[in-house]
N, C-alpha and C positions, 0 to 999 in steps of 0.2 A: 181593371184598376183596383178592385177590392183586394185582390191578392197582394199587390204591392203595398197598399195602405196597411193591411193587417200585418204583413211581414215586417214592414217598417216600424209599426207600432210595437211588435214583439221585440225587435232589435233595440229600440230606444228604451223600452220598458225594462229590459234586462239590465242595462247600464244604470238606469235611474234606481232600480231596486237595490243594486249592490252599493251604490253611493249612499243611499239612505241608511242601509245597514251599517256601513263603516262609520258614517257620521254619528249614528246612534251609539256605537261602541265608543267613539271618542268622548261623547258626552258622559257616558257611564264611567269611563276611565278617569276623566277630569274630576268627577264628583268623588270617586273612591280615593283617588290620590291627590286630593286638593292641597294637602300640606306641601307637596312637592312643587305646586304651581302657584302657591299663594302670593308670590312676589311678581307674578306675570301680569301684565296689564290686560285689560279686557280686549283692547285692540289687537294685541299680539296673539291672544288666544283665538279670536275670531279669524285671524289670517290663516290659521291652521286649515280651516275648511275650504280655503281657496288654493293654498299651496299643495294640498293633498289630491286635487282633482286628477292630475295626470296619472298618478300611481293608482288611484281608485279606478279610473277608466281602464288602465292596463290590467289590473286584477279582475275587474268585472268582465273584461273581454275574454280572458282565459276561462273564467268560471261559466261564461254564457255560451261557449261554443257548442257543447253537447246539447244543452237545453234548446238552443236555436234549431239544431238539426231535428230534434224530436218534435218541436212545435211546428216546424215546417212540414214534417210528415203528417201531422194532424191536419194542417191546413190543406194539404194535398189530397189525402185519402179519407179524411173525415172519420177516422177510426179512433174510438175512445181510448184504446190501449196506448196509443202514442201520447195522448194528453196525460194519461195516468203515469206513464214512464217519465214524462217530462216533470211532473210534479214530484215523483219519487227522487229523481236526480237532484232537483232543486232543494228538496228537504234534506237530502244527504249532505249536500254542499253546505247548507245552512247550519246543520249540526256540527260539521267539522269547523267551520268558521267561528261559530259560537263557542265551541270548546277551546279552540286556540286562544281566543280573546279572553274568555272567562278565566283560563289558567294564567294568562299574562297579567291581567288586571290585578290578580292577587299576588303573584310572584314579584311584580315590579317593585313593590315596597321593600322587599328584601334584596333583590338582585340589582335593582337600578338599571336594568336593561331589558329589552324586549325578549320574548320567548324565542329560543333558538333550537337548533337541531340537537343540542346536548340533552334536551328533554328525553330523547330516545334512550339515553343511558339510564335515566332515572325510571322511565316507564318499564324497563326490563325488570324492575323490582317495584311493583305498584305500591307495596306497603310503605316504601320509603317516602313516596309522595304524600301519603296521608299522615305519616308520623312526623314528617318534617313540618307539615302545615298544622297550625293549631285548629281547634274545632271551628273557630270563627271563619278561618280561611276556607275550610271545606264548605261551610254554610254559604259563604259569599260566592264561592264558585258555583254552587247550585243556583243561587239567586240570580246571578248574572247570566248564567247559561239559560235559565228559564225566561228571563226578561228579553234577552237577545233573540232567542228562538221564537218566543211569542210575538215580538215586534216584527221579526222577519216574516213569520207565518201570516200575520194580518196583512202586511203589505203585499205579500205574494198572492193572497186571496183577492185583494182589491185590484191588483194589476193584471192578474191572469185568470179571469173567469172564463169558463169554457165557451160561453156564449159569444164572447168578444172575438173568438178566432174561428168561428164556423162560417164557411162560405157555401151558400146554397145556389143551386141552379147553374153551376159551372161544371162541365164535364171534367173528369179526372185527367183525360188526355190534354186538355187545354191548360190545366193547372201545371202538369208536368212540363209542358213546353215553356211555360212562363217561369217555372222554378229553375230550370236548368241553367239559365244565365245569371239569374239574380242571386241565388243562394251562395254560389262560390264567391260572388262579388261581396256579399255581406260578410262572409267568413274572412275574406281578404281584408275588409275594413277592420274586423276584430283583431286580425294579426297585426295590422299597422298600429292600432291603438295599443295592443299588447306590448309591442316593442317601443312604443312612445313616439312614433312618427317615422319619417323616411330618412332621418339623419343616419350617418354611418355607425355611430355608437348607440346601441339600444339604451332605453330608459334604465335608470338605476335608482337605488335607494336615495342618493343624495338629491334627486330631482325634487324631493319634497322638503329638503332642509332649507331653512331660511333664518333660523334664530340662532343666537349664541348660547341658548339654553338647550342642553341635550334632551331634556324631558319634553319640551315643546316639539322638537324635531322627531322624537320617538312617537308622539301622538299623531303627527302628520303622516307617518308611514303606517298604512293599515297593517294589521297583524298578520293576515295570511300571506301578504306579499313578502314581508320581512322573513316570516317563517319559511316560506317556500324558497327564498333565496338561500337561507341558511341550510335548508335540506339539500339543495343542489350541491352546495359545497361539501356538506357532510357526506353526501353520497359519492363524491369523487374518490377514486382510489389513488389518484395521483395529485397530491397537493403541490407537487413540484411544478406543476404548470403555472403556479402563481409565484414561483421563486425565480431567482436569477440563474444564469447559465454562464458563469465566469469560467475561464480556463484555469488550469492549475497554477500557472504562473501569475495570473491576475489575483487569485486567492492568496498566494504566498506573499504578494506585494501588499495587499490590503490588510492582511492579518499577520504581518511579519512579527509584530511585538508579541502576539499571543502564541505564535508557533515557535518562536526562537528565544523567548526570555529565559534568563538563567534561573533554573529551578532550585538550586541548592542555596541554602542560607543557614545562618546560625541563630535565628530568632526563635528560640524555644521557650514555651510558657508553661510546660508541664514538669512536675517534680520527677516523674519517671515515665517510661513508655508503655506501661501496662496498667493504666487506671481502669476502674470500673466506669463504664459509660452508661449514663441514665438519660435517655432522651425524653423530654416532655414536649409533645406536639400540641400546641395551643390552637384550638379551633377558632379560625377567623380573626385572630388578634392582629389588627392593623397597627402600624407604628404610631398613628395619630391618637391612639388611646393612652399613650405614654407621654407625660409631661417632659420626661428626660429626652425623648426622641423628637418630639414635635415642637417643644418650647411653648406649648399652649396648655390650658387647663386639661388635665387628663384624669384617668381613673385607676391607674396601675401603681398606686402608692407602694405596694409591696415589691413589685418587680423593680421599680426604680430604686428602692433601697438595696435589693440584692445586687443590682448592677454596680453599686459602689464598691463591691467586693469581688466583682467578676470582670470578665472581658466582654464589653458591650460593642456590638457591631451596629453602627447607626445608619448605614446605607446598603442594607441587604434587601433584596427584592424577591418576592415569590415568583416562581416561573409560570404560574397559571392561576386560575381562580377556583379550582376545585381540590378536594382533599386527596383524591387518588393521584393527581398530578404532583401535588406538594410532597407526598410521602415518597414517591418514586424519585423525585429530585433530591430529597434530603439523603436517602439511603443509597442511591445509585449514582448520584452526581449527574443526573440526566436532565438536560434542559427541556423546555416545552416548545412545541411547534403548533401553529394554528390548526385547530380542529383535530389534533392528534392526542390521544391519551394512551401512553405506552402501557400502562398497567391493564388496560382493557384488551391487550393483545398478548396473551401468555406466550405464544410462539416467538414473540420478539423480546419481551421483557426478560424471559428466562436466559437470554444471551448476555444480559447486562450483569455486571458484578455489583455486589452490595457490601456495605461496610462490615456486616457480620461475617461475610464470607472471607473478606480480606484479613480478618484477625482470628479466624477460627483455628488456625494452626498454632496460635499461642495459648490455646486452651479455653478460649472464650465460649460461654454458652450465650444463647440469645432468646429473648422473649418479647412479645408485643401484646399490649392489653388495650382494648377500646371499650368504652362504656355503652356503645350502641351496636349496630349490626355491621360487621365487616364485609358483608357481601357487596355493599354499595361500592361502585367503582372498581369492583374486583380486587379490593385491597387485601382481602384474605388470601386470595390466590397469589398475589405478588409476594407477600411475606412468607407464605408456605413454600412457594417455588424457590425462594432464595434461602431456604435452609434454616429459618428461625426454628429453634427447638420447641417453642411454645407460642402459638398464636391464639389468643382468646378474646372473646367479646362478651356481649350481654348475656349470652346463653351460659356463660361460666360464672356469672355472679350468683352469690348465695340467695336463696329465696327469702322473702320478707323485707328486702330493702326497698325504700321508697325510690321511685324513679320518675322522670319526666316522660313526656310523650315519645320523645325520640331516643332517649338514652338515660342511664343512671346518672345521678347528679355527680358533679366533680368530687365532692367530698367522699362519696362512696367509692369512686374510681381510685382516688389516692389511698384510701384506707386499704382496699384490696391490693393495690399495687405495692404498697409497703409490705404487706404479708408475703407477696410473691418475692420481693427483693430479699427479704430476710431468710428465705429458703434456698437462695442461690449460692452456689460455690463461686468464689472469686477466682479469676476475673470474670465479669459478665457484661453483656450489653443488654439493657432492658429499655423498652419504650412504652410510654403511656400516651394515649391520644384522648384529649379532653373533649367534652361535648356540650357543656352547659351554655356555651356562648354561640350555639347554633340555634337558628329558628326552630321551634317557637319560643325559646328563652323561658321555659317554665322551670327555672331554678327555684330553690326553696326560699331564697331571700337573703338579706344581709343587714347588719346593724349599722352600717356606715351611712353617711349622708347620701341620699339618692340623687342621681343625675336627672336633671330636668331639661327639656328642650328637645332638639332633634336627636333621633336615634336613641330614644329613652330606654327602650327595652334592651337593646343590644348593650348600651353603655352600662346599664345596671347589672347585666349578666356578667360583664367583664369585672366589675367591682367584686361580685361574688366569687368569680373564678380566680381572681387575683389573690383573694384571701385564702382560698383553698390551696393555691400553689404555695403560699407562705407557710401555711400550717403543715403542709407535706414536708417542706424543707426543714422545718423545726423538728418534726418527728424523725426525719432521716438523720439529723445530727446526733440523735441518741443511739444510733445503730453502729455496730462494730465496723461494718463495711464502709461507712461514710468517709473515713479518713483517707481512703484511696479512691475517691470518686470524683468524676467530672460530670456535671449536669449540663446537658445541651438543651437549652430552652429556646424553642423557636416555633413560629406559627406555621400552619399549613398553607395559608393564603390570607389575603387581606379582606377588608370589609368596608362598606360605607360607614362613615363616621360623621360627627357634626361638622367636620372641617373639609371632608372630601367625599363627594357622592358620585362623581362622574366615573363610571366603570371603565372609561377609556383613558383615564389619567393614570400615569405610572405611579403617582403618589398613592393610589388605591392599593398598589402591589407592594409598597414598602412595608416591611414587617420587622419585628424585633428578633434578634439572635443574641443570646447571652450564654457565655461559657462561665460556669460557676462551680465552686467547690474546693476542698482542700487539695485536690490534685494539681491545682494551679500553683505556680511559684508565687512567693510573696510579692515580688516586684511586678507581677502581671496583674495583680488584683487592683481593680479600679481603672484598668486600661480601657481606652476608647479607640476603636478602629473605625475610621470613617471612609475606608476604601469602598468603592462601588462594586458590589458583587451580587450573587443570587444564591438561592437555596442549593443550586447545583454545585456551589463551591464549598459547601460544608464538608463533603466527603474527603476531598483532597487536602483541605486544611487540617482536618483531624488526623488523617493517615500520615501526613508529613510529621506532625508533632509526635506521633507514636512510632516514628521511624519504620513505617511499614513500606516495603518496596512494592508499589502497586503497578509498576510497569506502565502498560497502556490500558489499564482497567478503567480509568476515569478520564478519558480524553477531553471531556468538556468541563471538567472541574478544575478550578484555580485555587491555589493556596493563598488565601487572603492575608496570611501573616508574612508572606514573602515580600520584602521591600521592593522587589523588581516586578511584581505582578501587574499586568495591564488591567486597568479598571473599566469594567463594563458589565451590564446586566441585560440579558435578553429575556423577555417574557411574552407569553401569548395572552392576548386580550380576547374579548368577545368579537369574533370575526376578524381578527387582525393580530398585530404584534406590536411590542414596544421595545425601545432601546434607550438605555440610560448610561451616560458617562459623566465624568466630572464637568464636561463642557455643556451639558444640557440633556434633554430627553425628548423623545417623540413617540407617538403612537400612530400607527398607520392602519387604515381599514381596507380589507381586501375587496369588499364589494364595490365601493365607489372610488377606490384608488386615490384616496386623499389622506392627508395628515389630519388627525382629529385634534391632537395636541402637539405643539412643537415649541421648544424653548432654545433650540440651537440657533446660533447666528447664521445668516444666510450663506456665508462663505464656508461654514463648517458643515452644514446640513448635508450637502451632497456627498461628502467624503464619509460621514458617519453612516449615512444610509447605505452606501456601498459596503462598508464594513459589516453592518448588520446583515445585509443580504448575503454576503460571502459566508458568514458564520452559519446562517440558516441553511444555505446550500450544502455546506459541509455536513451539518447535523442530519439534514434530510437524506443525503446520499448514503450516510452510514445507516440511518433508519431503514432505508430501502434494502440494504444488504443484510440486515439482521435476520 
């Protein structure tokens, strides 16, 4: 009976150990990110610790399987090596769990979502992690890691003292006979707990969701479970398993308007078809920073002024949430799919066309300048592989300039960018990618009234960047090439703002797009385009205005100046996708197969979901063939 008692003690101790570790992490998370839960009642916060139990038991079961085998071997053979191995495995697991959560607890303030498999992309360049994080984030990572590891180590020592699991005066043969039936049974119980019970559909992330506040739901799901689910999806080579399987006739019926609409029109807004193209890619500028776009107090006074003399697109959406996805969408008219980053796969993205390639035959040269390191997200490779004549980043900036932790300040970027532009023969396509509005927001400062309240650092960085953009435009007006130039000012992706913090809300992905400059016809200046579209539509919109025959080069890009164009935007979210039309919007989560946000009327939702699925299926099938 001692054997059953001690083995049962070990079984229950493992589960109790992991539940305590996860609950300790929740407490630390709540303290560190208190501003995000300040409006949450104490009762709702306490409920987290009850609603989380099923997922905690599931995670604890998976983490406990190997340690249970090792401690069983110690109970049976009484060899210290098994207990040592058991402790080693537990400490390794504790290190991994603590690192995942210590990273998440810091990143959450910036990302507003839990740590996902996309971290592997960043970890391929470790210096990016440390440069993106400010010094306090690095310090807090170490503090939380040490706290969590120390807490777990103390509990481990208390629960699993070697003396508790020694069985004396029982022959090994008797132990083996008793272990043979009981150990598989206990492991079977772990398996049942791991899948959440005997029900047909296994446990999933939504099992812990109970609140209307996404932050509370995120706290309820322990970090290794969420991260593990993300990794399983990240590791799949066939995301198509999650997508629809419509026949060709079904797709043609669902997307008839997109596939057959009249492409030709006479709505031209350019003075001529060969303007200089100057792209300004704004890091993280979400539409809600602009009063003009959101109707709420904003911080882009200068951009709003420029929009009065340009063509402003008010319903444009980023295709994803990272810079490499945004750049590929802008220049190649390529949409985003869940968990897929085309720029990270050179063997595929090289088969896409880009704007500079479409206009190269007209004598255009092309360049791209970033104030940070372009190896992140394989952005350098993307632009180099697509034939940009000059791709430069922080390594090409002159020595002696002041810079932030992640990149040179926007004022330095625009100063160098202007020098580059002045040396180019016309016509040219040039792009500058800003960086001061990226965490850690260590911009040099500004003289305007500072933003106070939520997202203070980000909003103040936008004020600074907005002034830098205006100063650059003013300097550009003094140059000879300015008179035949079209500025394409657009964000790479959105960001949390004082008005939108939910990373699963399509509003987080709405971004500004402004066409500005003397290349515009006078009657186009001040125009507002409210058609729903995405970054992927910029390419075809520009190419049509320039009367470039693109053929089938941009199959997913729509001309947003076409009066006949169907209005929709597809975007990838964290672990899911979103769909926006004039009728509404929804975001859908792949893991727990539910709508996170939905504003479509019930009778419209089913049809819009089918249309979204059909488009994703088409994009994915082409992606597979690249």
